[in-house]
N, CA, C and O atoms as a MOPAC input file, in Angstrom:
PM7 MOZYME 1SCF
protein

 N     17.12600 1  -152.57800 1   -57.71500 1
 C     16.13500 1  -153.21600 1   -58.67000 1
 C     16.36100 1  -152.62000 1   -60.08400 1
 O     16.60900 1  -151.41700 1   -60.16700 1
 N     16.29600 1  -153.32200 1   -61.11000 1
 C     16.44600 1  -152.90600 1   -62.45700 1
 C     15.09400 1  -153.05500 1   -63.13100 1
 O     14.62800 1  -154.18400 1   -63.28400 1
 N     14.44400 1  -151.98500 1   -63.53900 1
 C     13.21300 1  -152.02300 1   -64.35700 1
 C     13.44900 1  -151.59100 1   -65.70800 1
 O     14.06600 1  -150.54500 1   -65.90900 1
 N     12.97500 1  -152.36600 1   -66.74200 1
 C     13.05900 1  -151.95900 1   -68.07100 1
 C     11.70100 1  -151.94100 1   -68.78700 1
 O     10.81800 1  -152.70100 1   -68.39000 1
 N     11.49800 1  -151.15900 1   -69.76600 1
 C     10.23000 1  -151.08200 1   -70.37800 1
 C      9.87900 1  -152.35800 1   -71.22500 1
 O     10.75500 1  -153.15100 1   -71.56900 1
 N      8.58600 1  -152.51200 1   -71.53400 1
 C      8.15300 1  -153.60500 1   -72.38700 1
 C      8.57300 1  -153.04000 1   -73.82600 1
 O      8.26700 1  -151.90900 1   -74.20600 1
 N      9.28400 1  -153.93000 1   -74.55400 1
 C      9.75800 1  -153.50900 1   -75.80400 1
 C      9.42600 1  -154.47000 1   -77.01900 1
 O     10.18900 1  -154.53800 1   -77.98300 1
 N      8.37200 1  -155.13800 1   -76.94400 1
 C      7.91200 1  -156.01900 1   -78.03200 1
 C      7.78000 1  -155.32700 1   -79.29700 1
 O      7.19100 1  -154.24800 1   -79.35800 1
 N      8.32000 1  -155.91500 1   -80.36600 1
 C      8.24000 1  -155.37700 1   -81.67600 1
 C      9.27900 1  -154.22800 1   -82.04800 1
 O      9.26700 1  -153.64900 1   -83.13500 1
 N     10.14300 1  -153.97700 1   -81.06000 1
 C     11.13900 1  -152.99100 1   -81.26900 1
 C     12.18000 1  -153.51800 1   -82.37400 1
 O     12.27900 1  -154.72500 1   -82.59600 1
 N     12.86600 1  -152.66900 1   -82.98100 1
 C     13.93000 1  -153.02000 1   -83.92600 1
 C     15.18300 1  -153.44800 1   -83.26600 1
 O     15.31900 1  -153.26500 1   -82.05600 1
 N     16.05900 1  -153.97700 1   -83.93900 1
 C     17.34700 1  -154.37600 1   -83.44200 1
 C     18.08200 1  -153.14800 1   -82.93300 1
 O     18.75300 1  -153.21200 1   -81.90200 1
 N     17.96400 1  -152.02800 1   -83.64400 1
 C     18.58700 1  -150.84300 1   -83.30800 1
 C     17.98000 1  -150.30900 1   -81.98600 1
 O     18.73200 1  -149.77900 1   -81.16900 1
 N     16.59800 1  -150.42900 1   -81.72900 1
 C     15.93100 1  -150.00900 1   -80.58700 1
 C     16.45600 1  -150.86400 1   -79.40400 1
 O     16.77200 1  -150.35300 1   -78.33000 1
 N     16.53400 1  -152.22600 1   -79.66700 1
 C     17.02700 1  -153.01500 1   -78.43500 1
 C     18.45700 1  -152.67800 1   -78.10900 1
 O     18.81500 1  -152.70500 1   -76.93200 1
 N     19.31800 1  -152.35500 1   -79.08900 1
 C     20.67600 1  -152.00500 1   -78.75100 1
 C     20.73900 1  -150.75300 1   -78.07700 1
 O     21.52600 1  -150.64800 1   -77.13600 1
 N     19.96400 1  -149.69600 1   -78.44700 1
 C     19.94800 1  -148.39200 1   -77.86300 1
 C     19.52000 1  -148.47200 1   -76.32000 1
 O     20.09300 1  -147.84900 1   -75.42700 1
 N     18.45200 1  -149.31200 1   -76.14300 1
 C     17.89900 1  -149.46200 1   -74.80400 1
 C     18.96600 1  -150.24800 1   -73.95500 1
 O     19.17600 1  -149.85800 1   -72.80700 1
 N     19.59900 1  -151.24700 1   -74.41300 1
 C     20.61500 1  -151.97200 1   -73.58500 1
 C     21.86400 1  -151.02300 1   -73.30700 1
 O     22.45300 1  -151.09500 1   -72.22800 1
 N     22.21700 1  -150.22000 1   -74.20600 1
 C     23.22700 1  -149.17600 1   -74.04900 1
 C     22.87900 1  -148.23000 1   -72.86400 1
 O     23.71900 1  -147.96000 1   -72.00600 1
 N     21.68200 1  -147.76200 1   -72.84500 1
 C     21.21800 1  -146.88200 1   -71.74400 1
 C     21.23400 1  -147.69300 1   -70.39900 1
 O     21.74200 1  -147.25200 1   -69.36900 1
 N     20.64100 1  -148.89900 1   -70.50500 1
 C     20.68500 1  -149.72600 1   -69.28600 1
 C     22.06500 1  -149.83900 1   -68.59800 1
 O     22.30300 1  -149.56200 1   -67.42200 1
 N     22.91300 1  -150.28000 1   -69.50400 1
 C     24.40800 1  -150.52000 1   -68.99400 1
 C     24.93800 1  -149.17600 1   -68.47800 1
 O     25.49100 1  -149.13700 1   -67.37800 1
 N     24.79500 1  -148.09000 1   -69.21500 1
 C     25.20600 1  -146.77500 1   -68.74300 1
 C     24.60000 1  -146.39500 1   -67.26000 1
 O     25.29100 1  -145.89600 1   -66.37200 1
 N     23.35600 1  -146.67500 1   -67.14400 1
 C     22.68200 1  -146.45600 1   -65.80900 1
 C     23.23600 1  -147.31800 1   -64.68300 1
 O     23.39700 1  -146.87000 1   -63.54800 1
 N     23.53200 1  -148.61500 1   -65.04600 1
 C     24.08500 1  -149.56000 1   -64.09900 1
 C     25.37900 1  -148.98100 1   -63.72300 1
 O     25.62300 1  -148.90900 1   -62.51900 1
 N     26.30400 1  -148.52800 1   -64.62500 1
 C     27.57700 1  -147.98900 1   -64.32200 1
 C     27.38600 1  -146.72000 1   -63.35100 1
 O     28.10200 1  -146.55500 1   -62.36300 1
 N     26.39500 1  -145.87200 1   -63.70900 1
 C     26.29900 1  -144.66700 1   -62.89000 1
 C     25.90400 1  -145.02800 1   -61.53100 1
 O     26.36600 1  -144.40900 1   -60.57300 1
 N     24.97800 1  -146.10700 1   -61.37000 1
 C     24.62900 1  -146.48500 1   -59.98800 1
 C     25.76700 1  -147.08900 1   -59.27700 1
 O     25.91300 1  -146.83600 1   -58.08100 1
 N     26.59800 1  -147.87100 1   -59.90400 1
 C     27.82700 1  -148.45000 1   -59.18100 1
 C     28.76900 1  -147.37800 1   -58.81800 1
 O     29.48700 1  -147.54400 1   -57.83200 1
 N     28.84000 1  -146.33100 1   -59.48800 1
 C     29.66200 1  -145.15800 1   -59.20900 1
 C     29.01400 1  -144.25600 1   -58.29100 1
 O     29.53000 1  -143.16400 1   -58.05500 1
 N     27.86600 1  -144.62800 1   -57.71700 1
 C     27.09700 1  -143.82900 1   -56.82800 1
 C     26.68900 1  -142.42500 1   -57.45300 1
 O     26.72000 1  -141.42000 1   -56.74200 1
 N     26.36700 1  -142.37300 1   -58.57800 1
 C     25.86300 1  -141.22400 1   -59.30500 1
 C     24.36500 1  -141.46600 1   -59.54700 1
 O     23.94200 1  -142.61800 1   -59.63800 1
 N     23.55000 1  -140.39400 1   -59.65300 1
 C     22.23900 1  -140.48900 1   -59.92600 1
 C     21.99200 1  -141.13400 1   -61.32100 1
 O     22.62900 1  -140.75300 1   -62.30300 1
 N     21.08900 1  -142.08300 1   -61.38700 1
 C     20.68600 1  -142.65900 1   -62.69900 1
 C     19.77800 1  -141.64600 1   -63.41400 1
 O     19.20500 1  -140.70600 1   -62.86400 1
 N     19.72700 1  -141.97400 1   -64.74300 1
 C     18.93700 1  -141.11600 1   -65.66900 1
 C     17.55000 1  -141.21400 1   -65.33000 1
 O     16.89800 1  -140.17000 1   -65.30400 1
 N     16.95800 1  -142.38400 1   -65.04700 1
 C     15.60400 1  -142.58300 1   -64.90000 1
 C     15.23300 1  -143.18100 1   -63.45600 1
 O     14.48400 1  -144.15100 1   -63.33900 1
 N     15.80400 1  -142.53900 1   -62.39700 1
 C     15.77000 1  -143.17800 1   -61.13600 1
 C     14.26700 1  -142.97900 1   -60.58300 1
 O     13.68400 1  -141.90200 1   -60.70300 1
 N     13.71100 1  -144.06700 1   -59.99000 1
 C     12.35500 1  -144.06500 1   -59.41700 1
 C     12.48300 1  -143.94400 1   -57.95700 1
 O     13.09400 1  -144.80000 1   -57.31800 1
 N     11.90500 1  -142.85900 1   -57.36300 1
 C     11.89200 1  -142.63400 1   -55.96700 1
 C     10.99700 1  -143.59900 1   -55.23500 1
 O     10.20600 1  -144.28500 1   -55.88300 1
 N     11.06900 1  -143.69200 1   -53.97900 1
 C     10.20600 1  -144.58900 1   -53.14700 1
 C      8.85100 1  -144.07100 1   -53.37600 1
 O      7.99900 1  -144.92300 1   -53.63000 1
 N      8.47100 1  -142.79200 1   -53.33300 1
 C      7.23000 1  -142.20100 1   -53.56300 1
 C      6.57300 1  -142.56200 1   -54.96800 1
 O      5.37600 1  -142.82800 1   -55.08300 1
 N      7.43800 1  -142.54300 1   -55.97500 1
 C      6.94400 1  -142.94400 1   -57.25400 1
 C      6.59100 1  -144.41700 1   -57.33300 1
 O      5.62100 1  -144.82700 1   -57.97100 1
 N      7.40600 1  -145.17300 1   -56.67000 1
 C      7.22600 1  -146.64800 1   -56.65100 1
 C      5.92800 1  -146.87500 1   -55.92200 1
 O      5.18400 1  -147.75100 1   -56.36300 1
 N      5.58000 1  -146.21000 1   -54.89600 1
 C      4.29900 1  -146.38500 1   -54.17500 1
 C      3.15600 1  -146.09000 1   -55.08600 1
 O      2.17600 1  -146.83500 1   -55.10100 1
 N      3.23800 1  -145.06400 1   -55.82500 1
 C      2.21200 1  -144.52800 1   -56.71400 1
 C      1.96600 1  -145.59800 1   -57.90000 1
 O      0.83800 1  -145.82800 1   -58.33600 1
 N      3.01500 1  -146.16400 1   -58.32800 1
 C      2.90400 1  -147.09600 1   -59.46600 1
 C      2.48200 1  -148.51300 1   -59.08100 1
 O      1.97200 1  -149.28200 1   -59.89600 1
 N      2.72400 1  -148.83800 1   -57.75100 1
 C      2.33900 1  -150.19900 1   -57.24500 1
 C      0.96300 1  -150.45100 1   -57.21300 1
 O      0.54400 1  -151.53700 1   -56.81300 1

C-alpha cells in the first residue's frame, strides 16, 4: 500500500520533491530494502 501526505497548496518544487521520494521508496521496496517511512502493522493499528 502506498500512502502519501496531503499536499494541497504545495509548490511545484514541493510536488516534484515528494514524487522523487515516493519513486525512490517504491524502488527500495521492489529491491526488498527497508523504505524510508515504512509503517509497521502496529503503527497502522494506532492510526486507524
